[in-house]
N, C-alpha and C positions, 0 to 999 in steps of 0.2 A: 459358147459360154457368155453369160451376161449378168453382171452384178447389180444392175438397176433393181429397184424395189418392185414388189407386187402391190398394186393398189386394191383396197377392199373398201366398199361402202355399203351402208345400210341406213335406215331411218332411226339411228340411235345406237343403242348398245347391243341389239340382237345379233348383228353380224359378227360380234366377238366370238360367238360359238363356232362360226365358220372359220374365223381366223385361227382359233385354237386348234381345230382339227387339221387345217392346212399347215400350220406351223409345226405340228407334231410330225407330219409326213415329210415336210421339207424344211428341216431345222436350219439349214445353211442359208435359206433365202431371207432377204430383207423385206419388210412389209411397212406400208403406210396405211393406216386405218382412218377412214372418215365417217364419223357418226353424225348423221344429219338430224340431230335432235330438234332443230328449229321446225322441220317439216314433218315430224312424226305425228300421226301415222300416215304412211303413203296411201293406204287403202281408201281413204275418203277423198282423195284428190281426183279431179277430172283428168282425162288423158292429156289435155293441153297443159294443165298445171304440172302434171307429172313429167311431161317432156322437158319442160323448163328446169324442173328440179333435178332430174337425173343427168341432164346435160351439164348443168353447173357442177354437180358432184364429180362427173367424169373429167371435166375441164380442170377442176381443182387438183385432181390426182395426176393428170397429164402434166400440169405445171411442175409437179414434183418428180417428173421424168420416170414415171412407172413404165414397165415393159408389158404389163398385163393387168386387167382389172377384173376383180371378182365382184359381181353384183350379189351381195350377200342378203338378198331380200326376195322372198317368193313373189310378192306382189309386183315389185319392179321388174323381176325377170319375166313373169307371165305377160305383162303388159308392155314392157319397154325394151326388152333385149334386142329385138329386131331394129328398133329405132336407133339404139346406141351403136350397133354394128354398122348401120348405114351412115350414121353421123361421123364415125371415126374409123374409116376403113383402114385396114392394116394393123390395127391394135386389137389383140385378142381379148374377147370378153367371155368370162365364165359365168353362167347363170346358176341360180339356186332354185331347185324344184322339190316338191314334197317327195320323200323317199318311198314312193309307191312300189317301185320294182323290187327292192330288197324285202319289203313287207310281204309281197305276194310270193316271192321266190321261196320263202321259208315255209310255205304251205300252211300258213295260219288260217284257221277257219273263219274267225271273226276279227275284222280289222276296222278300227276307227281312224278317220283322217280328220285332224283338227287344224284349223287355220283361220285367217281373217276372212271376212265376208267376200272380199275381192278374190282371194285365192280359191275359196270353196266354190264360187260360181264361175270360175274361169274355164274357158274352153280347153286350155292346156291340161288342167287337172282331169277333166272328163276324158281326154285322149289318153292320159297315162293310165287311168283306171281300166278303160276298155282294152288297152294294149296288154296289160299285165295280169288282170284278174283271172283266176281259175274258176271253172264251173262250180266247184264245191265251196267257193269262198263268198262270204257276205261282207260287203264294205259299206260302212256308214260314214257319210261326210257331215261335219257339223262345224258351224262358225262360232268362234268364241269372241263375240263382239266386244271391242274395247280392251281386250286383254293385253295386247302389245303395248298400248299406251299406258295402261296401269302398271305394267312391268317397268316401263321406261321411267315412270314417276316413283317407282318403288313404294306404291301405295297398297299395303296389305289388304285393307278393307275393300278397295276397288277390285283387287285381284280376286278375292273370294267371291265378290258379287258377280264378276264376269264368269266364274266357274259354276255358279249356282244353277244356270240353265241345264247343265248336264243332269243334275238331280231331278229337275222338273220334267225333262223330256224323255228320260230313260229310267227303266227300273233298276234297282240295285243288282238284280240277277243278271240283267243284260250287260251292265258295266263290268261286273266281276267276272263274267265269262268271256270277256274280250281278250283275245290272244295277243294282239299287237296294236299299238297306237302310233300313228305317223304324226310327228310334230311338224305341221306344215307352215310354221312360222319360226324364223330364227330366234325370236325372243323366248319361245316356249320352254327351251331347256332350262331357263332360269327359274321356272316354277315346277320343276320335275317332282319335287316332294309333294306339292299340293295336288298335282295330277295323279300321283300314285295312290292318293287317298280315294280317288274315284275309280281308278282302274288297278286294283291291288294285284291282279294276276297277269298283267299285260307286259309285253316287251316293248319298250319305247324306242322308236327309231327316228333319228333326225338326219338332216341332209349333209351334215359336216363331212363325214368320211367320203361320201360320193363326190362332193365338190372338190375335196382335196385330191382324190385320185384323178379327176378330170383335169385339174390344174397341172398336176405333174405330167400327165400325158401330153398336154398342149405345150408345156415348156420343153419337154424332150423333143417333140416333133419339130419345133421351131428353133431348136438349139439355143434356148434361153435360160437354161439352168445356171445357177450361180457357180462360179469357179471355186469360191472359197469352201473349205471344209469345216470352218469354225462356225459357231452359232451366229445366226443373223440377228438383226435388230428389228424393233417394232416402234414406229412413231404413231402417236394417236392425236387426232384432231376432231373436235366436235363443234358443230354450229350451235349457237346459243338458242335454247328453247324459247318459244313465244311466251311472253308474260300473260 
């Protein structure tokens, strides 16, 4: 048993969707959330820049005496999870990846995967698709450029502009016949209402439940579950956005 907190970080508010799902599954755990708004979005950073950014985020949480860190960002996971595990051996890291497996497992015929440009072009996403797609399934990957940043800024005009390419690149029939939409960025659940206007008949699948289950599995394996049976606490920290 271990009552130290679980650390969670993302490039802003997006990772709160992962935090919510994990807190729901593990209500007795304590959490420390770090939203790195100063460096949002992560997707436009070089590998060298991102190494510095994620290392600082991890070090901030380690100073808070966390027992495990959830990287609540698809981009940071696909590009930096190996680097973090090498940099901090002995500390468990849980990554966040697009929920391709559950989308394919439900035998949906038409699946859209939405994400940042970095996630959509990542080698890891391609591996997930090849591993899980069924012969009868059609999967379309599409980047929503700038959407995570627009969500971070809570700018409705920018959000709508970032979604507009869906209408320009796909017919109304193609969008309405989509069975499932994988939300490949932790920010995207915050604009679920807007996305449903484009995909009215789709089932939306995010990474939260999968990350929560994996976190519980790792805690159990390493005997790190909290001893308390009472509700845990959550502390929030945010870096100041660039002016």
